[in-house]
C-alpha positions as CSV (number, residue, x, y, z in Angstrom):
1,M,21.6,-6.5,-15.5
2,T,19.9,-5.8,-18.5
3,Q,19.5,-2.1,-19.7
4,N,16.3,-1.3,-22.1
5,G,17.7,1.5,-24.1
6,N,20.1,4.1,-23.7
7,A,17.9,7.4,-24.0
8,Q,17.6,9.2,-21.3
9,P,13.8,8.3,-20.0
10,A,11.8,10.9,-18.3
11,V,10.1,7.7,-16.1
12,S,11.6,5.2,-14.4
13,V,9.3,2.5,-13.0
14,I,10.5,0.6,-10.1
15,I,9.4,-3.4,-9.8
16,P,10.3,-4.9,-6.2
17,A,9.4,-8.7,-6.6
18,Y,9.3,-11.0,-4.1
19,Q,6.9,-14.0,-4.5
20,V,5.5,-12.6,-7.4
21,S,6.6,-15.1,-10.1
22,A,2.3,-15.9,-11.2
23,Y,1.6,-12.2,-11.2
24,I,5.3,-10.4,-12.7
25,A,4.1,-10.6,-16.4
26,E,1.0,-8.5,-16.1
27,A,2.6,-5.9,-14.1
28,V,5.5,-5.4,-16.8
29,D,3.0,-5.7,-19.7
30,S,0.5,-3.4,-18.0
31,V,3.6,-0.9,-18.3
32,L,4.8,-1.2,-21.7
33,A,1.5,-1.2,-22.7
34,Q,1.2,2.5,-21.7
35,A,1.5,4.9,-24.8
36,T,3.8,7.1,-23.1
37,E,7.3,6.8,-24.3
38,R,11.0,7.1,-22.4
39,V,10.4,4.7,-19.8
40,E,12.8,2.3,-17.9
41,V,11.2,-0.5,-16.2
42,I,13.5,-1.8,-13.2
43,V,12.7,-5.0,-11.7
44,V,14.3,-5.5,-8.3
45,N,14.3,-9.1,-7.4
46,D,14.6,-8.9,-3.5
47,G,16.2,-12.8,-3.2
48,S,13.1,-14.3,-3.6
49,P,12.6,-18.1,-3.1
50,D,10.9,-18.3,-6.3
51,T,14.0,-17.1,-8.6
52,E,13.8,-19.0,-10.8
53,E,10.1,-19.3,-11.9
54,L,10.4,-15.6,-11.5
55,E,13.1,-15.3,-14.2
56,G,11.6,-17.8,-16.6
57,A,8.5,-15.4,-16.2
58,L,11.2,-12.5,-16.6
59,D,12.9,-13.8,-19.9
60,P,10.8,-12.7,-22.7
61,Y,11.3,-9.3,-21.4
62,R,15.1,-9.0,-20.7
63,D,15.9,-6.6,-23.6
64,R,13.3,-4.2,-22.4
65,I,13.4,-3.8,-18.5
66,V,16.5,-3.3,-16.3
67,Y,16.8,-6.3,-13.9
68,L,18.3,-6.5,-10.4
69,K,19.0,-9.2,-7.9
70,Q,20.1,-8.8,-4.7
71,E,20.1,-11.0,-1.6
72,N,16.6,-10.5,0.3
73,G,16.2,-7.0,2.4
74,G,12.7,-6.1,2.1
75,V,10.2,-4.3,0.1
76,S,12.2,-0.8,1.4
77,S,15.7,-2.3,0.7
78,A,14.7,-3.5,-3.0
79,R,12.7,-0.3,-3.8
80,N,15.8,1.7,-2.6
81,A,17.8,-0.9,-5.2
82,G,15.9,0.2,-8.0
83,I,15.8,4.1,-7.2
84,R,19.7,4.3,-7.2
85,A,19.7,2.6,-10.3
86,A,17.1,4.6,-11.8
87,R,17.7,7.4,-14.9
88,G,14.5,9.1,-14.7
89,E,13.6,12.6,-13.2
90,W,10.3,10.8,-12.0
91,L,9.7,7.7,-10.4
92,A,6.5,5.2,-10.8
93,L,6.3,2.8,-8.3
94,L,4.4,-0.6,-8.8
95,D,4.0,-3.9,-6.8
96,G,4.7,-6.8,-8.8
97,D,1.4,-8.6,-8.0
98,D,-0.3,-5.5,-9.0
99,A,-1.3,-3.6,-12.8
100,W,-1.8,-0.8,-14.3
101,L,-4.6,0.4,-16.5
102,P,-3.8,1.3,-20.1
103,N,-4.1,5.1,-19.4
104,Y,-2.1,5.4,-16.0
105,L,1.1,6.6,-16.8
106,E,-0.5,9.5,-19.9
107,S,-3.1,10.6,-16.8
108,Q,-0.4,11.2,-14.2
109,L,2.1,12.8,-16.6
110,A,-0.5,15.0,-17.9
111,F,-1.5,15.7,-14.4
112,I,2.1,16.8,-13.3
113,R,2.5,19.1,-16.2
114,D,-0.7,21.3,-15.5
115,H,0.2,21.4,-11.9
116,P,4.8,21.7,-12.2
117,D,4.4,22.4,-8.2
118,V,3.8,19.3,-7.8
119,D,6.1,16.4,-6.5
120,M,3.9,13.5,-6.3
121,V,0.2,12.5,-7.3
122,F,-1.5,9.3,-6.8
123,P,-4.6,8.3,-8.4
124,N,-7.5,5.3,-7.2
125,G,-7.6,2.3,-7.9
126,V,-9.3,-0.9,-8.5
127,I,-9.5,-3.4,-5.9
128,F,-9.3,-7.2,-8.1
129,G,-8.6,-10.8,-6.4
130,D,-9.1,-12.7,-3.1
131,T,-11.8,-10.7,-1.4
132,P,-15.1,-9.6,-1.8
133,A,-14.4,-5.8,-2.1
134,A,-13.6,-6.8,-5.7
135,G,-14.5,-3.9,-8.4
136,K,-14.7,-1.7,-5.4
137,L,-12.2,1.7,-5.6
138,M,-9.5,1.7,-2.8
139,M,-10.7,5.4,-2.1
140,D,-14.1,4.0,-0.7
141,F,-12.1,2.5,1.8
142,S,-9.1,4.5,2.0
143,P,-10.4,8.1,1.5
144,A,-8.3,11.4,0.1
145,E,-10.2,14.9,0.9
146,G,-8.8,18.1,0.4
147,E,-5.0,19.0,0.5
148,V,-2.6,16.4,1.3
149,T,-1.1,18.1,4.4
150,F,1.9,16.4,6.8
151,L,-0.9,17.0,9.6
152,K,-3.8,15.2,7.8
153,V,-1.4,12.2,6.6
154,L,-0.1,11.9,10.2
155,A,-3.7,11.8,12.0
156,G,-4.7,9.3,9.5
157,E,-6.9,11.1,7.7
158,C,-5.7,11.0,4.0
159,T,-4.0,7.7,3.1
160,I,-1.6,8.2,0.0
161,A,-1.1,5.1,-2.4
162,C,1.8,3.5,-3.0
163,C,1.3,2.9,-6.5
164,S,2.4,6.7,-7.4
165,V,4.2,8.8,-9.7
166,V,7.3,10.9,-7.5
167,R,9.8,13.1,-8.5
168,R,13.4,11.3,-8.0
169,E,14.9,14.5,-6.2
170,I,12.9,14.5,-3.7
171,V,12.9,10.8,-2.9
172,M,16.6,10.8,-2.8
173,G,16.6,14.2,-0.8
174,V,14.6,12.6,2.2
175,G,17.0,9.5,2.3
176,L,15.1,7.2,0.3
177,F,12.6,3.9,1.9
178,D,13.4,3.2,5.6
179,T,14.5,-0.6,5.3
180,Q,13.9,-0.9,8.8
181,L,9.9,-0.8,7.7
182,H,9.1,-4.4,5.8
183,A,5.7,-2.4,5.6
184,T,4.2,1.0,5.5
185,E,7.4,1.9,4.7
186,D,5.6,4.5,2.0
187,F,3.6,5.8,4.7
188,D,6.6,6.5,6.5
189,L,8.4,8.6,3.4
190,W,5.7,10.1,2.4
191,L,5.4,11.9,5.6
192,R,9.3,13.0,5.0
193,V,8.6,14.5,1.7
194,L,5.5,16.4,2.8
195,K,7.6,17.5,6.4
196,A,10.5,18.4,3.7
197,G,8.0,20.8,2.0
198,G,7.1,18.4,-1.1
199,R,3.7,18.9,-2.3
200,I,1.3,15.7,-2.9
201,A,-1.4,15.3,-5.1
202,Y,-4.0,13.2,-5.7
203,Q,-6.7,12.2,-9.0
204,R,-10.2,10.5,-8.2
205,E,-9.7,8.9,-11.7
206,P,-9.0,4.9,-11.1
207,L,-5.8,3.9,-12.8
208,Y,-4.1,1.1,-11.7
209,R,-5.7,-2.9,-10.5
210,Y,-5.0,-3.5,-6.6
211,R,-4.5,-7.1,-6.1
212,R,-5.6,-8.6,-2.8
213,R,-4.3,-12.2,-2.1
214,E,-3.6,-14.1,0.9
215,G,-0.1,-14.0,1.9
216,S,0.3,-10.3,1.1
217,A,1.7,-7.6,3.4
218,T,-2.1,-6.3,3.5
219,W,-3.7,-9.7,3.8
220,N,-3.3,-10.1,7.6
221,P,-5.1,-6.8,9.5
222,I,-3.2,-7.7,12.8
223,A,0.0,-7.9,11.3
224,M,-0.8,-4.6,9.3
225,N,-1.8,-2.5,12.1
226,Q,0.8,-3.8,13.9
227,R,3.3,-2.9,11.6
228,I,1.1,1.1,11.0
229,L,2.0,1.2,14.8
230,E,5.7,0.7,14.3
231,S,5.6,3.2,11.6
232,L,4.0,5.7,14.1
233,D,6.6,5.0,16.7
234,R,9.8,5.6,13.9
235,A,7.8,8.9,12.4
236,E,7.6,10.0,16.6
237,G,11.1,9.4,17.1
238,K,13.0,10.9,14.4
239,I,10.5,13.5,12.6
240,P,10.6,16.7,14.5
241,M,7.4,18.0,15.4
242,T,4.7,20.4,17.0
243,D,2.4,19.6,19.7
244,E,-0.6,19.7,17.2
245,E,1.4,17.2,15.1
246,R,2.0,14.8,18.3
247,D,-1.8,15.2,19.4
248,A,-2.9,14.2,15.9
249,L,-0.3,11.4,15.8
250,D,-1.9,10.2,19.1
251,R,-5.5,10.1,17.5
252,H,-4.3,8.0,14.3
253,R,-2.1,5.4,17.1
254,R,-5.5,5.0,19.1
255,K,-7.9,4.5,16.1
256,V,-4.7,1.5,14.7
257,K,-4.9,0.5,18.2
258,S,-8.7,0.2,18.3
259,E,-8.7,-1.2,14.9
260,L,-5.8,-3.9,16.2
261,A,-8.2,-4.6,18.8
262,I,-11.1,-5.1,16.7
263,A,-9.1,-7.4,14.1
264,R,-8.1,-9.8,17.4
265,G,-11.6,-9.7,18.1
266,K,-12.7,-10.9,15.2
267,Q,-10.2,-13.5,15.3
268,A,-11.0,-14.8,18.7
269,F,-14.8,-14.8,17.6
270,E,-13.8,-17.2,14.7
271,R,-12.4,-19.6,16.9
272,R,-15.6,-19.3,19.3
273,D,-13.2,-17.8,22.3
274,W,-16.3,-15.3,23.2
275,N,-14.8,-13.9,26.1
276,A,-11.4,-13.2,24.4
277,A,-13.5,-11.3,21.4
278,I,-15.5,-9.5,24.6
279,A,-12.3,-8.3,25.8
280,H,-11.0,-7.1,22.6
281,L,-14.1,-5.5,21.5
282,T,-14.4,-3.7,24.6
283,E,-10.8,-2.4,24.6
284,A,-11.7,-1.6,21.2
285,N,-14.5,0.6,22.2
286,M,-12.5,2.3,24.8
287,L,-10.0,3.5,22.7
288,M,-12.3,4.6,19.6
289,P,-16.2,4.6,21.2
290,S,-18.4,3.6,18.8
291,G,-22.5,2.5,18.6
292,K,-21.5,-0.4,15.8
293,V,-19.1,-2.0,18.3
294,R,-21.3,-1.5,21.6
295,A,-24.3,-3.1,19.3
296,K,-22.2,-6.1,18.6
297,L,-20.8,-6.4,22.1
298,A,-24.8,-6.5,23.5
299,L,-25.0,-9.6,21.0
300,L,-21.8,-11.4,22.0
301,R,-22.7,-11.3,25.2
302,F,-26.4,-12.5,24.9
303,F,-26.2,-14.8,21.6
304,P,-22.8,-15.3,20.8
305,A,-23.9,-18.5,19.4
306,L,-26.2,-17.5,17.2
307,V,-24.3,-14.5,15.8
308,H,-21.6,-16.9,15.0
309,R,-24.0,-18.8,12.7
310,A,-25.2,-15.6,11.3
311,Y,-21.5,-14.7,10.2
312,Q,-20.8,-18.2,8.6
313,W,-23.4,-17.8,6.9
314,K,-22.7,-14.0,5.4
315,R,-19.1,-14.7,4.7
316,R,-20.2,-18.3,2.9
317,R,-22.9,-15.7,0.6
318,E,-19.2,-13.3,0.4
319,N,-17.1,-16.3,-1.1
320,Q,-19.4,-17.4,-3.8
321,A,-20.2,-14.0,-5.0
322,A,-16.6,-13.7,-5.0
323,V,-16.2,-16.9,-7.3
324,L,-19.4,-15.7,-9.6
């Protein structure tokens, strides 16, 4: 473990690292480039199979970071290790394949100073990497409107970004990240923070870059939606809720199940299994009635091969545009 200075930091930046050796230098550079002083950077190697490459990438930073190494326990375990080692009043969470924009900390800390009752603040982000959505903003897809409340987050009406600055005391008080969850672990934590009376706010200004890449936790929509359902089930089992809150959770669960059915339908469609695709889309429409889904079903029932050719053409155009 390498300590980067003895002065008490204001902010501890927690970066879990698992198979991100190709990106970790960009993440660390983006933190060290911040104008804000009194920051410690904690990188947690979560038993990564590319440890040799990861440590090679981190060598130039060893006197400026805290480096922790543990057996693989998942992203929740890695973040918890960093949080326990942190000395700052505030935690800043950053994934090892993402990066901050130069004014990230300055803007986030200014917001906190102006809103002393806030326990956590998250900003907008710019999407980049292997996706047709490159260049678009996170809040275009995951909107945040009005006050962030337990009920709205539970219902899926307000999505909280994990790339955030949060008071260490409240994270410790609600029991850290759930190590049984290996994705959507942040959703679970924010629910507990809100239920405990913590106040969460956001900024619409894009302050970080969110990488989409093949193999990341959010790349596979089927696996991601299955994990969201798991986190909803765990929240239902361990967080006391009113009848109104349980109704909100059920609405969110139906929505996620519908999105899962759509993802499975798309997968079946791509392998030209028309019957399975129709069955999955029918299920999605029963869960969350949608004119768009009904239109797709009608086209699939009567013109499946033609729709498939049009879909392949569209994907080629998107991939070409992404390369350019």
